[in-house]
C-alpha positions in Angstrom: 8.9 -27.6 37.1 6.7 -27.0 34.2 6.5 -23.5 32.4 2.9 -23.0 33.6 3.8 -24.0 37.2 6.7 -21.7 37.1 4.4 -18.9 35.9 2.0 -19.4 38.7 4.7 -19.2 41.2 6.2 -16.2 39.7 2.7 -14.6 39.7 2.2 -15.2 43.3 5.6 -13.9 44.2 4.9 -10.6 42.2 1.5 -10.2 44.0 3.0 -11.0 47.3 5.7 -8.4 46.7 3.2 -5.8 45.7 1.2 -6.5 48.7 4.2 -6.1 51.0 5.1 -2.8 49.4 1.4 -1.6 49.7 0.7 -1.6 46.0 -2.7 -2.9 44.9 -2.9 -6.5 43.7 -4.3 -7.6 40.5 -6.7 -9.8 42.4 -7.1 -7.4 45.4 -10.6 -6.7 46.7 -11.8 -3.2 47.6 -14.4 -2.7 50.1 -17.1 -0.1 50.2 -18.1 1.4 53.5 -21.4 3.2 53.1 -21.7 6.6 54.4 -25.1 6.1 55.7 -26.9 3.0 56.8 -30.7 2.6 57.3 -30.6 0.8 60.5 -34.4 0.9 61.0 -34.9 -0.7 57.6 -32.3 -3.5 58.4 -33.8 -4.2 61.8 -37.4 -4.2 60.3 -36.5 -6.6 57.7 -35.3 -8.9 60.2 -38.3 -8.6 62.2 -36.6 -7.6 65.5 -37.5 -5.1 68.0 -35.0 -2.4 68.8 -33.9 -4.3 72.0 -33.6 -7.8 70.4 -31.6 -6.2 67.6 -29.2 -4.5 70.0 -28.8 -7.7 72.0 -28.4 -10.0 69.1 -25.7 -7.9 67.2 -23.9 -6.4 70.2 -25.1 -2.9 70.0 -26.0 -0.6 72.8 -29.9 -0.1 72.8 -29.4 3.6 73.2 -27.2 3.6 70.1 -29.8 1.7 67.9 -32.5 4.3 69.1 -30.2 7.2 68.2 -29.3 5.9 64.8 -32.9 5.2 64.0 -34.1 8.6 65.2 -31.4 10.5 63.3 -29.7 11.8 66.5 -26.3 10.0 65.5 -25.0 8.2 62.7 -23.1 4.9 63.3 -19.4 5.0 63.3 -17.5 3.5 60.4 -16.8 0.0 62.2 -20.6 -0.1 63.2 -21.6 0.7 59.6 -19.4 -2.1 58.4 -21.0 -4.7 60.9 -24.5 -3.4 59.9 -23.8 -3.9 56.3 -22.7 -7.4 57.1 -25.9 -8.0 59.3 -28.0 -6.7 56.3 -26.5 -9.0 53.8 -25.6 -12.1 56.0 -27.5 -11.9 59.3 -27.2 -15.6 60.0 -23.4 -15.6 59.6 -23.0 -12.7 62.1 -25.2 -14.5 64.6 -23.1 -17.6 64.2 -20.0 -15.7 64.6 -21.1 -13.8 67.7 -22.8 -16.9 69.4 -21.5 -17.9 72.8 -19.5 -21.1 72.7 -20.2 -23.8 75.4 
């Protein structure tokens, strides 16, 4: 094994050990979950009605209405999905599509 190959293996093992111990990896990715998400803006940008948006992305219509009217804020998991819908709506649609 060449020195560079050995160094790569060693680096991988160090990274794996850090991961298993709960330490941050040098190449680890952090995520940012926004505290607030503008659901109406996301939906409008996609050109969907509240009903279509709810159906397409698996939300309750009443939840979409409450979020847009400020009666409730989406829970953390919903904010994550909404952020992905905002950035990559086609990917979410493909991932949630019914398979034959």
